[in-house]
C-alpha positions in Angstrom: 0.1 0.0 -0.2 2.7 2.6 1.3 6.2 1.0 -0.5 8.3 4.1 0.2 6.6 4.2 4.1 8.0 0.1 3.7 11.6 0.8 3.3 11.4 4.4 5.3 11.1 1.7 8.0 13.3 -0.8 7.1 15.2 2.0 7.1 14.5 2.9 10.6 15.4 -0.9 12.1 18.3 -1.1 10.0 19.7 2.3 11.4 19.5 0.2 14.5 20.7 -2.9 14.6 24.3 -0.4 12.3 23.6 1.1 16.0 23.6 -2.0 18.1 26.2 -3.7 16.4 28.8 -0.4 16.4 28.4 -0.1 20.3 32.5 -1.1 20.4 33.4 1.2 17.8 35.9 -1.7 16.2 33.2 -3.3 14.3 31.6 0.8 13.5 32.6 0.0 9.6 31.1 -3.3 9.1 27.9 -2.9 10.6 27.6 -0.1 8.4 28.4 -2.2 5.9 26.1 -4.7 7.1 23.4 -2.4 7.3 24.2 -1.2 3.6 24.0 -4.5 1.8 20.7 -4.6 3.7 18.6 -1.7 2.4 20.4 -2.7 -1.0 18.8 -6.2 -0.7 15.5 -5.0 0.4 14.6 -4.0 -3.5 14.3 -7.9 -3.6 13.7 -9.5 0.0 12.4 -8.7 3.1 14.4 -6.9 5.2 15.4 -8.2 9.2 17.3 -9.2 11.6 18.0 -12.3 10.5 20.1 -11.0 7.2 21.3 -8.2 9.0 23.3 -10.2 11.4 24.6 -12.6 8.4 25.2 -9.9 6.5 27.7 -8.4 9.6 29.3 -11.9 10.2 30.2 -11.6 6.1 31.4 -8.5 6.7 33.9 -9.7 10.3 35.3 -12.4 8.2 36.1 -9.7 5.4 39.6 -8.7 7.1 40.3 -6.5 9.8 42.7 -3.3 8.4 39.7 -1.6 7.1 37.9 -1.9 10.2 39.7 0.0 12.4 39.3 3.5 10.4 36.3 4.6 12.3 37.8 3.8 15.3 41.1 5.8 14.1 39.0 8.9 12.7 36.9 9.6 15.5 40.6 9.4 18.0 41.4 12.4 15.1 38.5 13.8 15.7 38.4 13.8 19.7 42.3 15.2 19.5 41.4 18.3 17.7 38.5 19.3 19.9 40.4 18.6 23.1 43.7 21.1 21.7 40.9 23.6 21.4 39.2 22.6 24.5 42.9 22.9 26.0 43.1 26.6 24.5 46.2 25.4 22.6 47.5 27.7 19.5 46.3 27.1 16.9 43.4 24.5 18.1 40.8 25.5 16.4 41.9 25.3 12.2 42.8 22.2 13.8 40.3 21.4 15.7 38.0 22.5 12.1 40.8 20.7 9.9 39.2 17.6 12.2 35.8 17.8 11.5 36.7 18.2 7.4 38.8 15.2 7.3 36.1 12.9 9.8 33.8 14.8 7.7 35.3 13.2 4.7 36.2 10.1 5.6 32.8 9.1 6.9 31.2 9.7 3.9 33.8 7.8 1.6 33.7 5.0 3.8 30.0 5.5 3.4 30.7 4.5 -0.5 33.0 2.1 0.0 30.1 -0.3 2.9 28.0 0.6 -0.4 29.8 -1.5 -2.5 30.7 -4.2 -0.5 29.2 -7.5 -2.1 29.3 -10.7 0.5 32.1 -12.7 -0.1 34.2 -9.8 -1.1 37.6 -8.7 0.9 38.2 -5.4 2.0 40.4 -5.1 -0.7 38.3 -4.6 -3.6 35.4 -2.8 -1.8 38.2 -0.2 -1.5 39.3 -0.6 -4.6 35.0 -0.2 -5.7 34.6 2.5 -3.6 37.7 4.2 -4.6 36.3 4.3 -7.8 33.1 5.4 -7.6 34.1 8.0 -5.0 36.4 9.4 -7.9 33.4 8.5 -11.1 31.1 10.2 -9.2 31.9 13.6 -7.6 27.9 14.3 -7.9 27.1 10.8 -5.4 30.2 11.3 -3.7 29.3 15.1 -3.0 25.2 14.2 -2.0 27.5 11.7 0.9 28.7 14.1 2.3 26.1 16.4 2.2 24.3 13.1 4.1 26.8 12.7 6.2 26.3 16.5 7.0 23.1 16.7 7.3 23.0 13.8 9.7 25.6 15.8 11.9 23.0 18.6 14.0 20.2 16.2 15.2 23.0 13.5 16.2 23.9 16.7 18.2 21.1 17.5 19.4 19.3 14.8 20.5 21.8 12.2 20.5 19.1 9.4 21.1 17.7 10.1 17.8 21.6 8.5 16.3 19.9 5.6 15.9 17.2 6.4 13.4 19.2 8.8 12.2 21.9 6.3 11.0 19.0 4.3 9.0 18.5 7.0 6.8 22.3 8.1 5.9 22.6 3.8 5.0 19.4 4.1 3.1 21.4 7.3 0.8 24.8 5.5 0.8 22.6 2.4 -0.9 20.5 4.5 -2.8 24.0 5.8 -4.4 25.5 2.1 -4.8 22.0 1.6 -7.1 22.2 5.1 -8.4 25.7 4.5 -9.2 24.8 0.3 -10.7 22.1 1.6 -13.2 25.0 4.0 -14.5 27.3 1.6 -15.7 24.1 -0.7 -16.9 23.6 2.4 -19.1 26.9 3.2 -19.6 27.6 -1.1 -20.7 24.8 -1.3 -23.1 24.5 2.2 -24.8 
């Protein structure tokens, strides 16, 4: 009856599941990857906790090195804000640079997470994500805007973070579906 409302509800569920899975920070990228994968797959079947758990296990098995990127980005941001709070010279510039770097990294990781497929290792996902980032600049700007739009909501009302996360994951999945469609048109046309 309301297919778009169903997708919205599924994105809220996936956002909650992703937030719960990412509580330890280290599996945050795997959780985001699983969330994007599940939402991308929602076009062909039902979404649920079992599918999310299966995709999360597969993403965690893809290899640990890339999984350390979110904690590193969080540490960079915390160092920038701690320096600003301590009143160190140039701290405001460092804090602003850290914020820009973390937003760019979050958008890039969203693109990488959306490119991941079950059975793919992180090296392949990073390569695909890098191709998407450079080959689809419009989509990359949209990913940055999704991250930037989510930040004030999550900062103002932290309880909304899991729900907003679902919408950011949906944006990542939609950008990947859009990119796949463009590739299909290019190869057939």
